[in-house]
VOBA-1610 file (N, C-alpha, C; in pm, whole numbers, padded with zeros to 5 digits, always signed):
BEGIN
Met-00522-00691-07368Met-00653-00693-07334Met-00669-00767-07203Ala-00597-00878-07195Ala-00614-00954-07094Ala-00565-00875-06965Asp-00449-00804-07011Asp-00380-00746-06880Asp-00473-00643-06829Tyr-00537-00554-06915Tyr-00645-00459-06890Tyr-00756-00535-06793Ile-00794-00647-06824Ile-00889-00744-06752Ile-00855-00767-06628Asn-00730-00808-06643Asn-00674-00869-06489Asn-00617-00749-06390Asn-00587-00642-06428Asn-00558-00504-06353Asn-00710-00475-06319Ser-00798-00479-06404Ser-00961-00432-06343Ser-01012-00508-06244Leu-00984-00654-06275Leu-01042-00746-06181Leu-00957-00744-06045Thr-00831-00700-06036Thr-00746-00657-05926Thr-00795-00560-05850Phe-00863-00438-05931Phe-00876-00329-05858Phe-01025-00363-05785Val-01108-00420-05866Val-01219-00476-05799Val-01222-00535-05668Leu-01136-00635-05677Leu-01124-00706-05550Leu-01055-00597-05455Thr-00970-00525-05487Thr-00906-00452-05367Thr-01022-00348-05315Leu-01109-00309-05417Leu-01215-00249-05352Leu-01314-00313-05270Ser-01329-00436-05302Ser-01414-00515-05201Ser-01360-00535-05089Asn-01194-00577-05083Asn-01150-00586-04976Asn-01146-00446-04878Asp-01134-00322-04919Asp-01139-00219-04861Asp-01292-00195-04796Asn-01399-00239-04873Asn-01530-00222-04818Asn-01548-00309-04706Asn-01491-00435-04703Asn-01494-00522-04590Asn-01430-00484-04466Asp-01287-00413-04499Asp-01217-00346-04375Asp-01326-00217-04331Met-01391-00142-04408Met-01475-00040-04376Met-01580-00093-04305Gly-01627-00200-04355Gly-01745-00273-04279Gly-01711-00296-04125Lys-01592-00366-04127Lys-01544-00409-03971Lys-01535-00286-03890Ile-01456-00161-03958Ile-01435-00028-03867Ile-01565+00024-03841Lys-01674+00005-03931Lys-01822+00058-03897Lys-01856-00001-03784Glu-01842-00160-03791Glu-01905-00246-03709Glu-01850-00210-03560Val-01723-00195-03560Val-01645-00147-03419Val-01677-00021-03365Trp-01694+00072-03466Trp-01721+00207-03437Trp-01875+00218-03359Gly-01958+00115-03444Gly-02123+00125-03393Gly-02098+00047-03241Ala-02005-00029-03213Ala-02017-00095-03096Ala-01977+00015-02974Ile-01856+00055-02998Ile-01818+00165-02929Ile-01925+00297-02896Gly-01982+00320-03003Gly-02102+00420-03001Gly-02208+00364-02912Arg-02234+00268-02914Arg-02366+00176-02808Arg-02298+00157-02680His-02176+00140-02658His-02114+00140-02526His-02035+00265-02468Lys-02056+00380-02517Lys-01989+00472-02481Lys-01961+00515-02340Tyr-02074+00484-02280Tyr-02076+00562-02126Tyr-02007+00416-02053Ala-02030+00295-02086Ala-01930+00198-02013Ala-01814+00224-02009Ile-01759+00217-02153Ile-01608+00245-02174Ile-01576+00371-02105Thr-01628+00455-02106Thr-01603+00602-02034Thr-01563+00583-01884Ile-01692+00506-01820Ile-01669+00471-01665Ile-01554+00372-01653Ile-01521+00266-01721Ile-01399+00183-01725Ile-01265+00250-01727Gly-01252+00346-01826Gly-01135+00438-01851Gly-01127+00523-01713Phe-01235+00573-01674Phe-01218+00671-01565Phe-01188+00592-01445Leu-01219+00450-01450Leu-01183+00380-01317Leu-01044+00351-01336Leu-00989+00299-01414Leu-00871+00272-01467Leu-00762+00403-01428Leu-00832+00505-01478Leu-00736+00641-01442Leu-00719+00631-01278Ile-00835+00636-01212Ile-00848+00656-01072Ile-00747+00546-01022Cys-00799+00420-01041Cys-00721+00318-00957Cys-00583+00263-00986Val-00533+00312-01100Val-00387+00262-01154Val-00288+00366-01219Val-00350+00459-01301Val-00246+00566-01360Val-00218+00681-01265Asp-00329+00753-01186Asp-00320+00858-01123Asp-00195+00851-01019Pro-00145+00945-00977Pro-00006+00966-00893Pro-00092+00936-00740Asn-00193+00964-00720Asn-00245+00931-00578Asn-00374+00827-00599Asn-00323+00712-00674Asn-00413+00632-00713Asn-00455+00534-00593Leu-00596+00451-00595Leu-00664+00388-00486Leu-00557+00305-00430Leu-00478+00209-00518Leu-00387+00140-00462Leu-00294+00167-00362Leu-00239+00288-00390Leu-00129+00343-00301Leu-00215+00418-00184Arg-00328+00481-00206Arg-00400+00499-00080Arg-00443+00400+00028Leu-00456+00285-00030Leu-00484+00167+00053Leu-00343+00121+00101Lys-00254+00123+00047Lys-00117+00106+00134Lys-00085+00189+00209His-00088+00310+00191His-00075+00399+00308His-00179+00408+00429Arg-00273+00360+00408Arg-00406+00366+00497Arg-00321+00248+00599Arg-00301+00113+00555Arg-00243+00016+00591Arg-00144+00045+00689Gln-00041+00115+00648Gln+00082+00167+00697Gln+00068+00252+00821Met-00034+00334+00794Met-00112+00413+00917Met-00151+00352+01010Arg-00214+00253+01000Arg-00276+00165+01104Arg-00149+00090+01187Glu-00065+00044+01091Glu+00074-00014+01163Glu+00145+00076+01257Leu+00156+00207+01194Leu+00218+00293+01285Leu+00126+00344+01407Lys+00029+00370+01397Lys-00079+00400+01511Lys-00059+00286+01619Ser-00073+00165+01583Ser-00055+00052+01671Ser+00059+00045+01740Glu+00168+00100+01656Glu+00311+00127+01723Glu+00329+00209+01789Ile+00265+00346+01789Ile+00264+00438+01898Ile+00180+00409+02013Glu+00102+00322+02012Glu+00030+00284+02111Glu+00101+00200+02220His+00185+00120+02127His+00282+00041+02216His+00375+00105+02283Tyr+00433+00218+02229Tyr+00528+00280+02301Tyr+00484+00362+02376Glu+00357+00403+02375Glu+00304+00511+02479Glu+00295+00415+02606Gln+00237+00298+02576Gln+00201+00237+02708Gln+00332+00203+02787Ile+00456+00173+02694Ile+00607+00155+02760Ile+00634+00278+02833Arg+00625+00406+02768Arg+00608+00520+02839Arg+00551+00523+02964Asp+00416+00524+02975Asp+00352+00510+03093Asp+00372+00432+03199Arg+00412+00324+03148Arg+00482+00244+03270Arg+00628+00275+03332Ser+00711+00348+03228Ser+00825+00399+03295Ser+00812+00514+03377Val+00721+00625+03328Val+00703+00706+03402Val+00614+00673+03554Gln+00562+00589+03544Gln+00507+00521+03697Gln+00624+00470+03762Gly+00701+00376+03699Gly+00819+00353+03781Gly+00898+00437+03828Leu+00925+00553+03735Leu+00994+00657+03779Leu+00924+00737+03907Gln+00811+00755+03918Gln+00758+00842+04020Gln+00743+00742+04134Glu+00721+00596+04131Glu+00761+00502+04264Glu+00897+00540+04323Leu+00996+00556+04224Leu+01122+00558+04275Leu+01136+00689+04339Ala+01099+00811+04285Ala+01093+00923+04347Ala+01034+00937+04476Asn+00923+00873+04519Asn+00841+00901+04616Asn+00874+00795+04708Asp+00961+00665+04697Asp+00980+00598+04801Asp+01110+00572+04798Ser+01203+00578+04896Ser+01355+00545+04914Ser+01376+00401+04911Asn+01288+00330+04982Asn+01294+00193+05006Asn+01301+00117+04860Asn+01206+00172+04761Asn+01208+00096+04648Asn+01332+00130+04555Leu+01402+00243+04580Leu+01502+00282+04533Leu+01649+00184+04576Glu+01648+00175+04724Glu+01752+00096+04758Glu+01732-00046+04717Arg+01593-00101+04719Arg+01578-00236+04647Arg+01603-00258+04518Ile+01608-00163+04409Ile+01601-00172+04286Ile+01765-00157+04264Ala+01842-00073+04333Ala+01964-00040+04352Ala+02042-00184+04401Arg+02013-00262+04473Arg+02071-00375+04524Arg+02038-00504+04415Glu+01915-00501+04377Glu+01882-00621+04285Glu+01934-00608+04151Arg+01920-00490+04071Arg+01948-00476+03961Arg+02100-00449+03938Tyr+02146-00378+04030Tyr+02281-00318+03999Tyr+02404-00361+04116Gly+02367-00432+04199Gly+02467-00537+04288Gly+02507-00412+04364Met+02477-00324+04401Met+02520-00227+04509Met+02487-00266+04663His+02593-00238+04734His+02565-00262+04886His+02634-00166+04966Leu+02612-00167+05103Leu+02659-00088+05189Leu+02809-00126+05230Pro+02896-00024+05263Pro+03025-00048+05280Pro+03041-00168+05360Asn+02981-00165+05481Asn+03015-00266+05575Asn+02913-00389+05567Glu+02862-00439+05420Glu+02796-00545+05410Glu+02871-00658+05348Glu+02830-00765+05329Glu+02870-00884+05213Glu+02772-00921+05165Val+02784-00922+05034Val+02670-00952+04942Val+02708-01106+04863Phe+02614-01189+04904Phe+02618-01332+04839Phe+02505-01331+04723Ile+02551-01372+04611Ile+02454-01395+04482Ile+02439-01533+04496Ile+02319-01565+04494Ile+02285-01700+04464Ile+02204-01712+04335Val+02282-01824+04241Val+02237-01817+04090Val+02142-01969+04110Glu+02003-01943+04050Glu+01949-02073+04053Glu+01947-02147+03916
//
C-alpha cells in the first residue's frame, strides 16, 4: 500500500511539474504573441543586414570601394591629361623637343661638348 501511495505521489508531482512547464510555455507563447510584429521586423532586418547574399554590410563595403576606385580614376585621368598636354607641346614646338632631349636624355649635337654640373 505504501508503494501505491508513493507512486501516486510521484505521479502527482510529475503532473504538477508538467503544469509548471506548460505554464512557462504558455507565458513565453503569450509574450511572442504580444510582440509578434516587433519580432517579425527584427527577423526581417537581420535577414536583410546579415544573412542575405546581397546584405547591407556587403553593399556598404562595395560602395566604399567604388568611391576609392572613382577617386583613383580621377587621379589617373589628371595624369593622362598632363601627359597629353605635354605631348602636344612637344609636337608643336621643336625647341621644347630639343630642350627635353638635352636635359632628360643627355643628347647633344656631334660638334658639341656637354658638361654636366651636379649640384
